[in-house]
C-alpha positions, -999 to +999 in steps of 0.1 A: +142-195-430+124-197-396+090-212-389+073-178-389+088-169-423+079-201-441+048-201-463+023-227-451+000-244-476-037-250-470-043-276-444-054-310-455-092-313-450-100-337-422-127-363-424-160-355-408-150-373-376-119-350-372-094-377-383-073-376-415-075-404-439-045-421-454-052-404-487-052-370-470-019-378-454-004-389-487-016-357-504+000-336-476+033-356-479+033-351-517+027-313-513+055-311-487+078-329-510+071-305-538+077-275-516+109-291-503+120-297-539+114-261-549+133-249-518+163-271-526+163-260-562+163-223-551+191-229-527+211-248-553+207-219-577+219-194-551+249-214-541+261-222-577+290-197-576+303-207-610+270-200-628+266-167-609+301-156-619+295-166-655+263-146-655+282-116-641+310-120-667+285-121-695+267-090-681+299-071-679+310-082-714+277-069-727+282-035-710+317-032-723+307-042-758+280-015-757+305+011-746+330+001-772+303+003-800+292+037-787+328+050-786+334+037-821+304+055-834+315+087-818+350+084-832+337+075-867+314+105-866+342+128-856+366+113-882+340+117-910+337+154-903+375+159-901+392+155-935+429+162-939+422+193-959+403+210-930+425+199-901+447+227-887+481+215-876+481+241-848+449+228-834+463+193-835+494+204-816+473+222-790+451+191-785+482+170-781+497+194-756+464+195-736+463+157-736+499+155-724+492+178-695+462+160-682+467+144-648+470+107-659+499+117-682+516+136-653+512+106-630+526+082-655+556+106-661+562+110-624+561+072-619+585+066-648+609+093-634+607+076-600+616+043-614+646+057-634+658+076-603+655+044-582+675+024-607+702+050-609+705+052-571+705+014-568+734+012-593+754+039-575+750+021-542+760-012-557+792+003-572 
């Protein structure tokens, strides 16, 4: 922080003759020490990486826990409305088919096929 950015406290009152007394100087020194202590404490808090990481971890845990609870509530709500007697097997099969054809499933299948193909080619070349 530069000189222009620093907050400056009220000047110590000078004696009537324009000179400061030892008590004035001591008060100014004490005020400066307090300001310096506050600045050092603020800098120490900013540079405490471990504490900041722990704060971020706790914040993320809280967010994830909230999402998990929200998802549980939605699943429970859906499950309560779907008893085995009113579930259509055709609808279940269609839902499974739709889920299987979504892009993440395709990517995983392509990745697995690539690994299998790589293993087969590597064994052929080794023979």
